[in-house]
C-alpha positions in Angstrom: -125.6 133.2 -102.4 -127.2 131.1 -105.2 -126.4 133.8 -107.8 -123.6 133.1 -110.1 -121.0 135.7 -110.7 -120.1 136.9 -114.2 -116.9 134.9 -114.1 -118.7 131.7 -113.2 -121.3 132.4 -116.0 -118.4 132.9 -118.4 -116.7 129.7 -117.3 -120.0 127.7 -117.6 -120.6 129.1 -121.1 -117.0 128.4 -122.1 -117.3 124.8 -120.9 -120.5 124.4 -122.8 -119.0 125.9 -126.0 -115.9 123.7 -125.7 -118.0 120.6 -125.5 -120.3 121.5 -128.4 -117.7 123.1 -130.7 -114.6 121.0 -130.0 -115.2 117.6 -128.3 -118.5 116.7 -130.1 -117.1 117.2 -133.7 -113.9 115.3 -132.7 -116.0 112.5 -131.3 -118.2 112.3 -134.3 -115.1 112.3 -136.6 -113.5 109.6 -134.5 -116.7 107.5 -134.6 -117.0 108.0 -138.4 -113.3 106.9 -139.0 -113.8 103.9 -136.7 -117.0 103.0 -138.6 -115.3 103.3 -142.0 -112.5 101.1 -140.7 -114.9 98.5 -139.5 -116.8 98.7 -142.8 -113.6 98.2 -144.7 -112.5 95.3 -142.5 -115.9 93.4 -142.7 -116.2 94.0 -146.5 -112.8 92.4 -147.1 -114.4 89.0 -146.2 -116.7 89.2 -149.2 -114.9 88.6 -152.4 -111.8 89.6 -154.4 -113.4 92.5 -156.3 -114.9 94.0 -153.1 -111.5 93.6 -151.3 -109.7 95.4 -154.0 -112.2 98.2 -153.9 -112.0 98.5 -150.1 -108.3 98.3 -150.1 -108.2 101.3 -152.4 -110.6 103.1 -150.1 -108.4 102.3 -147.1 -105.4 103.5 -149.0 -107.2 106.8 -149.7 -108.1 107.1 -146.0 -104.5 106.5 -145.0 -103.0 109.0 -147.5 -105.6 111.7 -147.0 -104.3 113.1 -143.6 -100.8 113.2 -144.9 -102.0 114.9 -148.1 -104.0 117.5 -146.2 -101.0 118.2 -143.9 -98.8 118.5 -146.9 -101.1 121.0 -148.6 -101.3 123.0 -145.3 -97.5 123.1 -145.0 -97.1 124.0 -148.7 -99.5 126.9 -148.3 -97.8 128.0 -145.1 -94.4 127.8 -146.7 -95.6 129.7 -149.8 -97.0 132.4 -147.6 -93.8 132.7 -145.6 -91.7 132.9 -148.8 -94.0 135.7 -150.1 -93.8 137.6 -146.8 -90.0 137.3 -146.7 -89.8 138.6 -150.3 -92.0 141.6 -149.4 -90.1 142.2 -146.2 -86.8 142.0 -147.9 -87.5 145.3 -149.8 -88.6 147.1 -146.7 -86.3 145.6 -144.1 -83.0 147.3 -144.8 -84.4 150.8 -144.0 -86.0 149.7 -140.8 -83.0 147.5 -139.9 -80.7 150.6 -140.2 -83.0 152.6 -137.9 -83.1 149.7 -135.3 -79.3 149.4 -135.6 -78.9 153.2 -135.0 -81.1 153.1 -131.9 -79.4 150.0 -130.6 -76.0 151.7 -131.0 -77.3 154.7 -129.2 -78.6 152.6 -126.3 -75.4 150.7 -126.2 -73.3 153.9 -126.0 -75.5 155.2 -123.1 -75.2 152.0 -121.2 -71.5 151.9 -121.7 -71.1 155.5 -120.6 -73.2 154.8 -117.5 -71.2 151.7 -116.7 -67.9 153.6 -117.1 -69.2 156.4 -114.8 -70.3 153.9 -112.1 -66.9 152.0 -112.3 -64.7 155.1 -112.2 -64.8 155.6 -108.4 -63.7 152.0 -107.8 -61.0 152.1 -110.4 -59.8 155.5 -109.0 -59.7 154.1 -105.4 -57.7 151.0 -106.5 -55.3 153.3 -108.5 -54.7 155.4 -105.4 -54.2 152.4 -103.3 -51.8 150.8 -105.7 -49.9 154.1 -106.0 -49.6 154.4 -102.2 -48.5 150.7 -101.9 -45.8 151.3 -104.6 -44.7 154.5 -102.8 -44.3 152.7 -99.5 -42.5 149.8 -101.2 -40.1 152.2 -103.0 -39.5 154.1 -99.7 -38.8 150.8 -97.9 -36.4 149.8 -100.6 -34.5 153.0 -100.4 -34.4 153.1 -96.6 -33.7 149.4 -96.0 -31.4 148.9 -98.9 -33.5 146.3 -100.7 -36.6 144.2 -100.6 -37.1 142.0 -97.5 -40.3 140.4 -96.5 
């Protein structure tokens, strides 16, 4: 009963990996950012030249995440534009094939729907014809419509 199953071993290893490969680096990064912020705040109390230098460092640290995100989005957008330009030359042929099969499937579905609805429509048509026949017969025999 003390033996762990393979699934439990996998979950334990996964938890261990998550802690060491995700949370620990995030924690160290957060501590480093906090330490740099404290260093910048305490160094501003020194003099004017140090404050200018640390204000420039703080500006760099504020702009850096936006810059990295911008580069990432630029690379992503460039890759998407490249893929779309490559896909544009191949897509019409495949789109025509997909459209052909979609039309074929649509025709089969429409045919099956028509076949399944035909008995109901036929029954309603016979019922309407019989009602009309009896109405016309009553009109002829009674000399007009009366309800």
